[in-house]
C-alpha positions in Angstrom: 11.1 1.2 18.2 9.4 -2.2 18.3 7.5 -3.6 15.4 4.2 -3.0 17.3 5.1 0.6 17.9 6.1 1.1 14.3 2.7 -0.3 13.2 0.9 2.0 15.5 3.0 4.9 14.3 2.0 4.3 10.7 -1.7 3.9 11.6 -1.6 7.2 13.4 -0.5 9.0 10.2 -3.7 8.6 7.9 -2.5 11.0 5.3 0.9 9.4 4.8 1.5 7.1 1.8 4.6 5.3 0.4 5.3 5.1 -3.3 7.1 2.3 -5.0 10.3 4.2 -5.6 10.8 5.1 -2.0 9.3 8.6 -2.1 6.5 9.6 0.3 3.9 12.2 -0.2 0.9 14.0 1.4 -2.4 14.8 -0.3 -3.9 18.1 0.7 -7.5 18.0 2.1 -8.7 20.3 -0.7 -7.2 18.3 -3.5 -9.1 15.8 -5.7 -7.0 13.0 -4.2 -7.4 14.1 -0.6 -9.3 10.9 0.4 -7.1 8.4 -1.4 -4.3 7.2 0.9 -6.2 4.6 3.0 -4.2 1.5 2.0 -0.7 1.3 3.4 2.4 -0.7 2.5 5.8 -0.1 3.9 8.5 -0.4 1.4 9.7 -3.8 2.7 6.1 -5.1 2.8 5.5 -3.9 -0.8 8.6 -5.7 -2.0 7.7 -8.9 -0.2 4.1 -8.8 -1.7 5.5 -8.3 -5.2 7.9 -11.3 -4.7 5.0 -13.5 -3.6 2.4 -12.4 -6.1 4.9 -12.7 -9.0 4.6 -16.5 -8.7 0.8 -16.6 -8.9 -1.5 -16.8 -11.9 -3.7 -13.8 -12.6 -6.9 -15.4 -11.1 -5.0 -16.0 -7.8 -3.8 -12.4 -7.8 -7.3 -11.2 -8.4 -8.6 -13.3 -5.5 -6.0 -11.7 -3.3 -7.1 -8.2 -4.5 -10.7 -9.0 -3.6 -9.8 -10.0 -0.1 -7.1 -7.4 0.6 -8.0 -4.1 -1.2 -11.0 -1.9 -0.3 -12.3 0.6 -2.8 -11.1 -1.5 -5.7 -12.1 -0.6 -9.2 -10.9 -1.6 -12.7 -9.7 1.1 -15.1 -10.0 0.0 -18.7 -9.9 1.3 -22.3 -11.3 -2.1 -23.3 -8.0 -3.4 -24.4 -7.5 -7.2 -24.7 -5.9 -7.6 -21.3 -8.5 -5.6 -19.5 -11.2 -7.7 -21.1 -9.6 -10.9 -19.9 -9.4 -9.4 -16.4 -13.1 -8.5 -16.5 -14.0 -12.0 -17.6 -11.9 -13.6 -14.9 -13.5 -11.4 -12.3 -17.0 -12.3 -13.6 -16.2 -16.0 -13.0 -14.6 -15.4 -9.6 -17.5 -13.3 -8.4 -20.2 -15.5 -9.9 -23.0 -16.0 -7.4 -21.6 -13.4 -5.0 -22.5 -9.7 -4.3 -18.9 -8.5 -4.8 -18.6 -6.7 -8.1 -15.7 -4.6 -9.3 -16.9 -1.4 -11.1 -15.2 -0.4 -14.4 -13.9 3.1 -15.1 -13.7 4.0 -18.8 -12.1 7.3 -19.8 -13.9 8.4 -22.9 -11.4 10.9 -24.5 -14.0 11.6 -27.2 -11.4 10.4 -29.8 -11.9 6.6 -29.5 -12.4 4.5 -32.7 -16.0 3.7 -33.4 -15.0 0.0 -33.1 -14.0 0.7 -29.5 -17.4 2.3 -28.7 -19.2 -0.6 -30.3 -17.1 -3.0 -28.2 -18.3 -1.1 -25.1 -21.9 -1.9 -25.9 -21.1 -5.6 -26.5 -19.2 -5.8 -23.2 -22.2 -4.3 -21.3 -24.5 -6.9 -22.8 -22.2 -9.8 -22.0 -21.4 -8.7 -18.5 -24.7 -7.0 -17.4 -24.0 -7.1 -13.7 -20.9 -5.0 -14.0 -21.3 -1.3 -13.3 -19.6 1.0 -15.9 -18.6 4.6 -15.1 -17.8 6.7 -18.1 -15.7 9.9 -17.6 -15.1 12.5 -20.3 -13.1 15.7 -20.4 -14.6 18.2 -18.0 -17.6 20.1 -19.5 -17.4 18.2 -22.8 -19.8 15.7 -24.4 -18.3 15.6 -28.0 -15.0 16.2 -29.8 -16.6 19.4 -31.1 -17.1 20.6 -27.5 -13.5 19.8 -26.7 -12.1 21.6 -29.8 -14.2 24.6 -29.3 -12.4 25.3 -26.0 -9.0 23.9 -26.7 -8.6 24.2 -30.5 -8.1 21.5 -33.1 -5.5 18.8 -32.9 -4.4 19.7 -29.3 -2.6 16.3 -29.2 -0.2 17.8 -31.8 0.1 21.3 -30.6 0.4 20.5 -26.9 0.4 16.8 -26.1 0.9 17.2 -22.4 -2.1 19.4 -22.1 -4.1 17.0 -24.2 -3.2 14.1 -21.9 -4.1 16.1 -18.9 -7.4 17.3 -20.1 -8.6 14.1 -21.9 -7.2 11.5 -19.5 -5.4 12.6 -16.3 -8.0 15.1 -15.0 -11.0 12.7 -15.8 -9.2 9.9 -14.1 -8.5 11.9 -11.0 -12.1 13.1 -10.9 -13.3 9.5 -11.2 -11.0 8.4 -8.3 -12.3 11.2 -6.1 -16.0 10.9 -6.9 -16.0 7.1 -6.7 -13.8 7.0 -3.6 -11.3 4.7 -5.4 -8.5 3.4 -3.3 -7.0 0.8 -5.7 -7.3 0.0 -9.4 -6.7 -3.0 -11.6 -4.9 -2.2 -14.8 -4.2 -4.1 -18.0 -0.5 -3.4 -18.2 1.9 -6.3 -19.0 5.7 -6.5 -19.2 5.5 -8.1 -22.6 4.1 -4.8 -24.0 7.6 -3.3 -23.9 8.7 0.3 -23.3 8.5 1.4 -19.6 6.4 -1.6 -18.8 9.2 -4.1 -19.2 10.1 -4.1 -15.5 6.5 -3.8 -14.2 5.7 -5.0 -10.7 2.4 -6.6 -9.7 1.6 -3.9 -7.2 2.6 -0.2 -7.4 1.7 2.8 -5.3 1.6 6.1 -7.1 2.8 9.5 -5.7 -0.8 10.3 -4.4 -1.2 6.9 -2.6 -3.3 5.1 -5.2 -2.6 1.4 -5.3 -2.3 0.0 -8.8 -2.4 -3.7 -9.4 -1.2 -5.3 -12.7 -2.6 -8.8 -12.3 -1.6 -10.0 -15.8 1.9 -8.4 -15.8 3.5 -11.8 -16.4 1.3 -12.9 -19.3 2.3 -12.6 -23.0 0.0 -11.4 -25.8 -0.3 -15.0 -27.0 -1.6 -16.1 -23.5 -4.1 -13.3 -23.4 -5.4 -14.0 -26.9 -5.6 -17.7 -26.2 -7.8 -17.0 -23.1 -10.0 -14.7 -25.2 -10.5 -17.4 -27.8 -11.1 -20.2 -25.3 -13.6 -18.2 -23.2 -15.4 -16.3 -26.0 -14.4 -12.9 -24.5 -15.6 -10.0 -26.7 -12.7 -7.9 -28.2 -12.0 -5.0 -30.4 -12.4 -5.9 -34.1 -9.4 -3.7 -34.9 -7.2 -6.5 -33.5 -8.0 -8.5 -36.6 -6.8 -5.6 -38.7 -3.2 -5.5 -37.3 -3.8 -3.5 -34.2 -2.6 -4.9 -30.9 -2.9 -1.9 -28.6 -5.8 0.5 -29.3 -6.1 4.1 -28.0 -7.3 7.3 -29.6 -7.7 7.1 -33.4 -5.3 10.0 -34.0 -2.4 8.3 -32.2 -2.9 4.6 -33.0 -1.8 2.6 -36.0 -1.4 -1.1 -36.9 2.0 -2.7 -36.2 4.3 -4.8 -38.3 5.4 -8.4 -37.6 8.0 -8.5 -34.9 7.2 -5.0 -33.4 6.3 -4.5 -29.8 2.6 -4.5 -29.0 2.5 -0.8 -28.3 4.7 0.2 -31.3 1.6 1.5 -33.0 0.9 4.0 -30.2 2.3 7.5 -30.9 4.3 6.1 -33.8 7.3 8.3 -34.8 7.7 9.8 -31.3 9.4 8.9 -28.1 6.1 8.7 -26.2 5.1 5.4 -24.7 2.4 6.3 -22.1 -0.8 8.3 -22.3 -0.4 10.1 -19.0 -2.6 8.2 -16.5 0.4 5.9 -15.6 2.9 8.7 -15.3 3.6 10.3 -11.9 0.9 12.8 -10.9 3.6 15.1 -9.7 4.7 15.4 -13.3 1.4 16.9 -14.2 1.5 19.2 -11.2 4.7 20.6 -12.5 3.3 20.8 -16.0 0.2 22.7 -14.8 2.4 25.1 -12.9 4.5 25.7 -16.0 1.3 26.2 -18.0 0.0 28.7 -15.4 3.3 30.7 -15.5 3.2 30.7 -19.3 -0.4 32.0 -19.4 0.5 34.7 -16.9 3.5 35.7 -19.0 1.4 35.9 -22.1 -1.2 38.0 -20.3 1.5 40.4 -19.1 2.9 40.7 -22.6 -0.6 41.4 -24.0 -1.2 44.0 -21.2 2.0 45.8 -22.0 1.2 45.7 -25.7 -2.2 47.3 -25.0 -0.5 50.0 -22.9 1.9 50.8 -25.7 -1.0 51.0 -28.2 -2.9 53.4 -25.9 0.2 55.5 -25.4 0.8 55.7 -29.2 -2.8 56.6 -29.8 -2.6 59.4 -27.2 0.6 60.8 -28.7 -1.1 60.9 -32.2 -4.2 62.7 -30.8 -2.0 65.3 -29.1 
């Protein structure tokens, strides 16, 4: 097969996507990700791009993204790195019609300082469109707890991640026709992010770009100070990575940036950067568990009815 034939073969398979680890997958037409795989990278091409982009500064990577990636959005929890990305984009796009919309996943458990920051960001970057997604059918934490119980992050953290973060993210990607996203992940944050590539493709075909993967916290903070970028006031109180209030704490000198997230556990990611197939497996297990519990309850009811009948006789 010639290179031209190979290219034509890939273009004839619109549902096919390649993930970073060599796996390939298909999105079903009825799934929330059915329209995603429209950007294609063969494994050798993806490797080549990562080798080239690794030598560029974030602004250059962002310019490449603007030229190369349709359906591009920025996902953000308004962390320091995401805010720097937003500021860089505002300067690159100054005077143009090209704007990158923001997607903010409001879990309903953010610090008040984070929500105050959102308002400040909207004022400083008024031309940026912000899309806020919350857990399905919920507007407040009380709504969420009414359906799922209190402290779900303690009783079933996988279910919490799915309901508060993964499902809203997938809903956003589907409704906004997202094909690629900019993230704020960096290698210096430690954990699973230590060997981060610039470009990744998840198991549903979504392209994820980490334009500031090479930068340190010091470089990010220096940019914030130099360019007067708004940031979360919690950073001045010892926080370096800010998520939900119930799973975020300040860090000590010398600890990794994300050491304050889920402290005392082995957890390092909130769910949206894990494989989607992991959550498909989780939901299947949850469904089987629910069916098993329903069966046990039905048998218990039958036994109760039989006992009642025996007594009445």
